[in-house]
N, CA, C and O atoms as a GROMACS GRO file, in nm:
protein
  400
    1MET      N    1   7.460   2.791  10.463
    1MET     CA    2   7.350   2.795  10.441
    1MET      C    3   7.258   2.672  10.447
    1MET      O    4   7.263   2.569  10.380
    2THR      N    5   7.185   2.703  10.529
    2THR     CA    6   7.060   2.599  10.548
    2THR      C    7   6.959   2.566  10.425
    2THR      O    8   6.900   2.649  10.357
    3LYS      N    9   6.956   2.454  10.416
    3LYS     CA   10   6.852   2.382  10.311
    3LYS      C   11   6.743   2.369  10.402
    3LYS      O   12   6.760   2.335  10.520
    4LYS      N   13   6.618   2.398  10.346
    4LYS     CA   14   6.493   2.434  10.395
    4LYS      C   15   6.427   2.267  10.360
    4LYS      O   16   6.444   2.236  10.243
    5THR      N   17   6.356   2.160  10.448
    5THR     CA   18   6.285   2.049  10.402
    5THR      C   19   6.148   2.061  10.393
    5THR      O   20   6.100   2.146  10.468
    6ARG      N   21   6.081   2.009  10.331
    6ARG     CA   22   5.940   2.017  10.317
    6ARG      C   23   5.858   1.922  10.414
    6ARG      O   24   5.863   1.800  10.410
    7LYS      N   25   5.799   1.981  10.482
    7LYS     CA   26   5.715   1.939  10.599
    7LYS      C   27   5.634   1.790  10.520
    7LYS      O   28   5.657   1.784  10.399
    8SER      N   29   5.570   1.707  10.561
    8SER     CA   30   5.522   1.645  10.490
    8SER      C   31   5.382   1.598  10.623
    8SER      O   32   5.422   1.547  10.727
    9PHE      N   33   5.232   1.621  10.604
    9PHE     CA   34   5.176   1.546  10.680
    9PHE      C   35   5.060   1.476  10.654
    9PHE      O   36   4.989   1.497  10.556
   10ASP      N   37   5.037   1.380  10.754
   10ASP     CA   38   4.928   1.254  10.709
   10ASP      C   39   4.798   1.295  10.698
   10ASP      O   40   4.756   1.397  10.754
   11ASN      N   41   4.736   1.230  10.636
   11ASN     CA   42   4.610   1.256  10.642
   11ASN      C   43   4.514   1.314  10.742
   11ASN      O   44   4.437   1.408  10.722
   12GLU      N   45   4.534   1.232  10.872
   12GLU     CA   46   4.475   1.222  10.984
   12GLU      C   47   4.499   1.386  11.050
   12GLU      O   48   4.424   1.440  11.131
   13PHE      N   49   4.578   1.422  11.013
   13PHE     CA   50   4.650   1.561  11.076
   13PHE      C   51   4.594   1.652  10.981
   13PHE      O   52   4.553   1.761  11.023
   14ARG      N   53   4.586   1.621  10.835
   14ARG     CA   54   4.499   1.706  10.780
   14ARG      C   55   4.333   1.720  10.806
   14ARG      O   56   4.259   1.814  10.774
   15ASN      N   57   4.311   1.630  10.855
   15ASN     CA   58   4.150   1.651  10.847
   15ASN      C   59   4.114   1.694  11.034
   15ASN      O   60   4.010   1.732  11.088
   16ASN      N   61   4.253   1.665  11.091
   16ASN     CA   62   4.205   1.733  11.234
   16ASN      C   63   4.232   1.862  11.225
   16ASN      O   64   4.194   1.928  11.321
   17ALA      N   65   4.313   1.946  11.100
   17ALA     CA   66   4.315   2.058  11.124
   17ALA      C   67   4.206   2.116  11.069
   17ALA      O   68   4.176   2.227  11.113
   18VAL      N   69   4.132   2.064  10.973
   18VAL     CA   70   4.009   2.116  10.916
   18VAL      C   71   3.934   2.118  11.007
   18VAL      O   72   3.877   2.225  11.027
   19ARG      N   73   3.905   2.011  11.093
   19ARG     CA   74   3.832   1.984  11.223
   19ARG      C   75   3.870   2.138  11.312
   19ARG      O   76   3.800   2.235  11.341
   20TYR      N   77   3.936   2.122  11.323
   20TYR     CA   78   4.033   2.223  11.455
   20TYR      C   79   3.960   2.368  11.387
   20TYR      O   80   3.899   2.434  11.471
   21VAL      N   81   3.960   2.424  11.249
   21VAL     CA   82   3.934   2.550  11.166
   21VAL      C   83   3.781   2.553  11.206
   21VAL      O   84   3.733   2.663  11.236
   22GLN      N   85   3.710   2.451  11.208
   22GLN     CA   86   3.583   2.458  11.156
   22GLN      C   87   3.515   2.501  11.318
   22GLN      O   88   3.426   2.582  11.343
   23GLU      N   89   3.584   2.423  11.401
   23GLU     CA   90   3.522   2.425  11.543
   23GLU      C   91   3.568   2.564  11.631
   23GLU      O   92   3.504   2.600  11.730
   24HIS      N   93   3.688   2.638  11.581
   24HIS     CA   94   3.719   2.752  11.635
   24HIS      C   95   3.684   2.874  11.527
   24HIS      O   96   3.772   2.947  11.482
   25ASP      N   97   3.554   2.884  11.493
   25ASP     CA   98   3.554   2.956  11.395
   25ASP      C   99   3.550   3.122  11.433
   25ASP      O  100   3.496   3.205  11.359
   26ASP      N  101   3.620   3.160  11.569
   26ASP     CA  102   3.665   3.300  11.632
   26ASP      C  103   3.787   3.314  11.593
   26ASP      O  104   3.832   3.421  11.636
   27LEU      N  105   3.882   3.240  11.515
   27LEU     CA  106   4.041   3.224  11.468
   27LEU      C  107   4.011   3.269  11.334
   27LEU      O  108   3.916   3.238  11.263
   28THR      N  109   4.094   3.336  11.313
   28THR     CA  110   4.128   3.371  11.164
   28THR      C  111   4.240   3.235  11.099
   28THR      O  112   4.317   3.163  11.163
   29ILE      N  113   4.218   3.238  10.987
   29ILE     CA  114   4.297   3.109  10.943
   29ILE      C  115   4.450   3.132  10.940
   29ILE      O  116   4.535   3.044  10.924
   30LYS      N  117   4.474   3.276  10.958
   30LYS     CA  118   4.607   3.315  10.974
   30LYS      C  119   4.675   3.229  11.105
   30LYS      O  120   4.783   3.173  11.084
   31VAL      N  121   4.615   3.218  11.236
   31VAL     CA  122   4.620   3.222  11.381
   31VAL      C  123   4.606   3.094  11.378
   31VAL      O  124   4.699   3.024  11.418
   32ALA      N  125   4.495   3.038  11.335
   32ALA     CA  126   4.455   2.873  11.347
   32ALA      C  127   4.608   2.799  11.273
   32ALA      O  128   4.662   2.701  11.326
   33ALA      N  129   4.666   2.870  11.134
   33ALA     CA  130   4.760   2.784  11.072
   33ALA      C  131   4.878   2.821  11.157
   33ALA      O  132   4.967   2.738  11.140
   34ALA      N  133   4.916   2.925  11.250
   34ALA     CA  134   5.006   2.926  11.319
   34ALA      C  135   5.004   2.849  11.420
   34ALA      O  136   5.112   2.796  11.446
   35ASN      N  137   4.904   2.822  11.496
   35ASN     CA  138   4.879   2.754  11.625
   35ASN      C  139   4.885   2.605  11.564
   35ASN      O  140   4.944   2.524  11.636
   36LEU      N  141   4.848   2.569  11.477
   36LEU     CA  142   4.884   2.409  11.398
   36LEU      C  143   5.023   2.411  11.344
   36LEU      O  144   5.051   2.296  11.309
   37GLY      N  145   5.130   2.500  11.322
   37GLY     CA  146   5.217   2.497  11.251
   37GLY      C  147   5.265   2.448  11.140
   37GLY      O  148   5.365   2.378  11.122
   38VAL      N  149   5.156   2.504  11.037
   38VAL     CA  150   5.150   2.491  10.901
   38VAL      C  151   5.104   2.625  10.861
   38VAL      O  152   5.033   2.705  10.922
   39GLY      N  153   5.183   2.633  10.697
   39GLY     CA  154   5.112   2.759  10.654
   39GLY      C  155   5.003   2.802  10.600
   39GLY      O  156   4.938   2.720  10.536
   40LYS      N  157   4.950   2.950  10.612
   40LYS     CA  158   4.844   2.981  10.583
   40LYS      C  159   4.770   2.941  10.473
   40LYS      O  160   4.651   2.911  10.482
   41SER      N  161   4.848   2.939  10.345
   41SER     CA  162   4.804   2.881  10.198
   41SER      C  163   4.779   2.736  10.212
   41SER      O  164   4.702   2.676  10.137
   42THR      N  165   4.844   2.680  10.308
   42THR     CA  166   4.844   2.512  10.291
   42THR      C  167   4.698   2.445  10.369
   42THR      O  168   4.641   2.336  10.357
   43LEU      N  169   4.666   2.577  10.461
   43LEU     CA  170   4.562   2.495  10.573
   43LEU      C  171   4.446   2.593  10.464
   43LEU      O  172   4.329   2.557  10.450
   44THR      N  173   4.483   2.673  10.419
   44THR     CA  174   4.351   2.717  10.312
   44THR      C  175   4.293   2.615  10.200
   44THR      O  176   4.175   2.589  10.178
   45ARG      N  177   4.411   2.561  10.132
   45ARG     CA  178   4.417   2.480  10.037
   45ARG      C  179   4.327   2.334  10.120
   45ARG      O  180   4.229   2.286  10.063
   46TRP      N  181   4.370   2.282  10.242
   46TRP     CA  182   4.290   2.173  10.266
   46TRP      C  183   4.172   2.197  10.324
   46TRP      O  184   4.102   2.099  10.352
   47MET      N  185   4.125   2.332  10.356
   47MET     CA  186   3.995   2.368  10.384
   47MET      C  187   3.931   2.347  10.249
   47MET      O  188   3.848   2.257  10.232
   48SER      N  189   3.972   2.435  10.148
   48SER     CA  190   3.888   2.440  10.006
   48SER      C  191   3.890   2.256   9.991
   48SER      O  192   3.777   2.208   9.991
   49GLU      N  193   4.010   2.153   9.980
   49GLU     CA  194   3.966   2.057   9.899
   49GLU      C  195   3.842   1.972   9.994
   49GLU      O  196   3.746   1.921   9.936
   50ALA      N  197   3.859   1.965  10.165
   50ALA     CA  198   3.741   1.944  10.247
   50ALA      C  199   3.597   1.968  10.176
   50ALA      O  200   3.506   1.892  10.144
   51LYS      N  201   3.621   2.139  10.163
   51LYS     CA  202   3.443   2.154  10.128
   51LYS      C  203   3.406   2.109   9.989
   51LYS      O  204   3.287   2.111   9.956
   52HIS      N  205   3.521   2.061   9.889
   52HIS     CA  206   3.494   2.026   9.768
   52HIS      C  207   3.467   1.881   9.759
   52HIS      O  208   3.393   1.828   9.676
   53SER      N  209   3.542   1.816   9.862
   53SER     CA  210   3.522   1.629   9.831
   53SER      C  211   3.392   1.592   9.859
   53SER      O  212   3.317   1.670   9.916
   54GLU      N  213   3.358   1.481   9.827
   54GLU     CA  214   3.242   1.406   9.832
   54GLU      C  215   3.200   1.376  10.020
   54GLU      O  216   3.093   1.386  10.079
   55THR      N  217   3.327   1.343  10.066
   55THR     CA  218   3.320   1.282  10.209
   55THR      C  219   3.315   1.359  10.322
   55THR      O  220   3.272   1.328  10.433
   56GLY      N  221   3.399   1.537  10.258
   56GLY     CA  222   3.383   1.627  10.357
   56GLY      C  223   3.519   1.619  10.414
   56GLY      O  224   3.555   1.700  10.498
   57THR      N  225   3.589   1.535  10.376
   57THR     CA  226   3.757   1.521  10.470
   57THR      C  227   3.852   1.564  10.335
   57THR      O  228   3.802   1.572  10.222
   58VAL      N  229   3.974   1.585  10.358
   58VAL     CA  230   4.078   1.600  10.271
   58VAL      C  231   4.126   1.494  10.223
   58VAL      O  232   4.130   1.409  10.312
   59GLU      N  233   4.160   1.461  10.136
   59GLU     CA  234   4.203   1.316  10.061
   59GLU      C  235   4.323   1.357  10.011
   59GLU      O  236   4.345   1.459   9.945
   60MET      N  237   4.413   1.258  10.052
   60MET     CA  238   4.584   1.299   9.972
   60MET      C  239   4.590   1.246   9.866
   60MET      O  240   4.522   1.152   9.826
   61ARG      N  241   4.684   1.310   9.804
   61ARG     CA  242   4.665   1.242   9.651
   61ARG      C  243   4.815   1.171   9.638
   61ARG      O  244   4.903   1.188   9.722
   62GLY      N  245   4.828   1.099   9.534
   62GLY     CA  246   4.974   1.031   9.530
   62GLY      C  247   5.022   0.904   9.641
   62GLY      O  248   5.130   0.844   9.639
   63THR      N  249   4.922   0.884   9.725
   63THR     CA  250   4.941   0.802   9.839
   63THR      C  251   4.912   0.682   9.805
   63THR      O  252   4.942   0.608   9.898
   64GLY      N  253   4.864   0.617   9.708
   64GLY     CA  254   4.838   0.500   9.663
   64GLY      C  255   4.716   0.459   9.718
   64GLY      O  256   4.687   0.341   9.736
   65ASN      N  257   4.656   0.539   9.741
   65ASN     CA  258   4.496   0.475   9.846
   65ASN      C  259   4.404   0.464   9.704
   65ASN      O  260   4.384   0.559   9.628
   66TYR      N  261   4.363   0.359   9.690
   66TYR     CA  262   4.311   0.306   9.579
   66TYR      C  263   4.179   0.254   9.586
   66TYR      O  264   4.188   0.166   9.671
   67ALA      N  265   4.058   0.258   9.544
   67ALA     CA  266   3.915   0.220   9.556
   67ALA      C  267   3.927   0.098   9.559
   67ALA      O  268   3.840   0.049   9.632
   68SER      N  269   4.018  -0.006   9.497
   68SER     CA  270   3.996  -0.133   9.456
   68SER      C  271   4.140  -0.185   9.407
   68SER      O  272   4.233  -0.108   9.384
   69ASP      N  273   4.146  -0.295   9.397
   69ASP     CA  274   4.289  -0.368   9.308
   69ASP      C  275   4.304  -0.345   9.182
   69ASP      O  276   4.414  -0.328   9.131
   70GLU      N  277   4.238  -0.342   9.145
   70GLU     CA  278   4.165  -0.294   8.995
   70GLU      C  279   4.202  -0.156   8.991
   70GLU      O  280   4.266  -0.135   8.888
   71ALA      N  281   4.188  -0.064   9.054
   71ALA     CA  282   4.205   0.065   9.036
   71ALA      C  283   4.346   0.078   9.035
   71ALA      O  284   4.388   0.152   8.946
   72LYS      N  285   4.430   0.029   9.109
   72LYS     CA  286   4.564  -0.004   9.156
   72LYS      C  287   4.636  -0.049   9.013
   72LYS      O  288   4.739  -0.001   8.966
   73GLU      N  289   4.575  -0.127   8.972
   73GLU     CA  290   4.643  -0.231   8.859
   73GLU      C  291   4.625  -0.090   8.731
   73GLU      O  292   4.719  -0.045   8.666
   74ILE      N  293   4.517  -0.054   8.724
   74ILE     CA  294   4.496   0.064   8.602
   74ILE      C  295   4.602   0.132   8.637
   74ILE      O  296   4.704   0.105   8.573
   75ALA      N  297   4.612   0.235   8.744
   75ALA     CA  298   4.703   0.302   8.755
   75ALA      C  299   4.863   0.310   8.716
   75ALA      O  300   4.937   0.400   8.675
   76GLN      N  301   4.883   0.139   8.756
   76GLN     CA  302   5.030   0.079   8.728
   76GLN      C  303   5.050   0.093   8.572
   76GLN      O  304   5.142   0.150   8.515
   77LEU      N  305   4.946   0.031   8.519
   77LEU     CA  306   4.952  -0.020   8.386
   77LEU      C  307   4.964   0.146   8.291
   77LEU      O  308   5.025   0.160   8.184
   78LYS      N  309   4.882   0.266   8.373
   78LYS     CA  310   4.906   0.406   8.283
   78LYS      C  311   5.031   0.434   8.290
   78LYS      O  312   5.092   0.493   8.201
   79ARG      N  313   5.091   0.387   8.421
   79ARG     CA  314   5.207   0.483   8.435
   79ARG      C  315   5.326   0.406   8.312
   79ARG      O  316   5.390   0.460   8.222
   80GLU      N  317   5.319   0.284   8.351
   80GLU     CA  318   5.424   0.187   8.226
   80GLU      C  319   5.381   0.198   8.095
   80GLU      O  320   5.470   0.175   8.013
   81LEU      N  321   5.265   0.227   8.046
   81LEU     CA  322   5.263   0.302   7.936
   81LEU      C  323   5.282   0.438   7.868
   81LEU      O  324   5.273   0.478   7.752
   82ARG      N  325   5.312   0.492   7.981
   82ARG     CA  326   5.360   0.655   7.964
   82ARG      C  327   5.505   0.630   7.980
   82ARG      O  328   5.574   0.711   7.917
   83ASP      N  329   5.552   0.566   8.028
   83ASP     CA  330   5.696   0.535   8.045
   83ASP      C  331   5.766   0.480   7.934
   83ASP      O  332   5.884   0.486   7.900
   84THR      N  333   5.676   0.431   7.893
   84THR     CA  334   5.707   0.317   7.741
   84THR      C  335   5.701   0.421   7.616
   84THR      O  336   5.781   0.408   7.524
   85LYS      N  337   5.617   0.509   7.615
   85LYS     CA  338   5.574   0.584   7.516
   85LYS      C  339   5.696   0.672   7.523
   85LYS      O  340   5.780   0.686   7.434
   86ASP      N  341   5.693   0.718   7.617
   86ASP     CA  342   5.859   0.828   7.656
   86ASP      C  343   5.945   0.747   7.575
   86ASP      O  344   5.957   0.789   7.460
   87ALA      N  345   6.008   0.645   7.604
   87ALA     CA  346   6.115   0.555   7.571
   87ALA      C  347   6.103   0.555   7.423
   87ALA      O  348   6.207   0.571   7.360
   88LEU      N  349   6.000   0.541   7.362
   88LEU     CA  350   5.986   0.525   7.217
   88LEU      C  351   6.027   0.634   7.180
   88LEU      O  352   6.133   0.637   7.117
   89GLU      N  353   5.954   0.754   7.206
   89GLU     CA  354   5.989   0.887   7.112
   89GLU      C  355   6.136   0.919   7.141
   89GLU      O  356   6.199   0.994   7.066
   90ILE      N  357   6.200   0.852   7.268
   90ILE     CA  358   6.371   0.918   7.244
   90ILE      C  359   6.436   0.774   7.162
   90ILE      O  360   6.540   0.785   7.098
   91LEU      N  361   6.383   0.677   7.167
   91LEU     CA  362   6.425   0.576   7.064
   91LEU      C  363   6.433   0.634   6.893
   91LEU      O  364   6.524   0.630   6.810
   92LYS      N  365   6.288   0.688   6.889
   92LYS     CA  366   6.292   0.694   6.724
   92LYS      C  367   6.385   0.846   6.686
   92LYS      O  368   6.443   0.860   6.578
   93LYS      N  369   6.384   0.980   6.824
   93LYS     CA  370   6.479   1.061   6.771
   93LYS      C  371   6.624   1.028   6.775
   93LYS      O  372   6.691   1.094   6.696
   94ALA      N  373   6.688   0.941   6.850
   94ALA     CA  374   6.798   0.876   6.827
   94ALA      C  375   6.818   0.780   6.699
   94ALA      O  376   6.929   0.789   6.647
   95ILE      N  377   6.745   0.709   6.653
   95ILE     CA  378   6.784   0.693   6.525
   95ILE      C  379   6.767   0.776   6.426
   95ILE      O  380   6.845   0.762   6.332
   96SER      N  381   6.686   0.862   6.417
   96SER     CA  382   6.664   0.979   6.304
   96SER      C  383   6.835   1.019   6.344
   96SER      O  384   6.930   0.974   6.280
   97ILE      N  385   6.844   1.087   6.430
   97ILE     CA  386   7.013   1.150   6.441
   97ILE      C  387   7.136   1.077   6.408
   97ILE      O  388   7.242   1.129   6.372
   98LEU      N  389   7.112   0.952   6.423
   98LEU     CA  390   7.208   0.835   6.407
   98LEU      C  391   7.177   0.799   6.265
   98LEU      O  392   7.269   0.735   6.215
   99GLY      N  393   7.080   0.820   6.189
   99GLY     CA  394   7.064   0.771   6.046
   99GLY      C  395   7.143   0.868   5.960
   99GLY      O  396   7.194   0.848   5.850
  100LYS      N  397   7.141   0.970   6.031
  100LYS     CA  398   7.184   1.089   5.907
  100LYS      C  399   7.299   1.121   5.867
  100LYS      O  400   7.312   1.206   5.779
   0.00000   0.00000   0.00000
């Protein structure tokens, strides 16, 4: 049994793929996706993201590309707060179970 691995594409590839589709309007999305070696739905999603972004390019999510050091620190603190709240809830449940 073979295990499928998920392909990862960098931001440059994504933007080049969107540009490729825009420059070759004679190709269908399905053919363009096959030429690029990506799935049709993936390419469609990239096209939609580029269309709706302010810059007209595909922005990668979760890559750590923050607008500033403050934004990065805020994101880190939000993650820590979420993790702390989760731990507190687990402890509360454990105390209520052990207290009976």
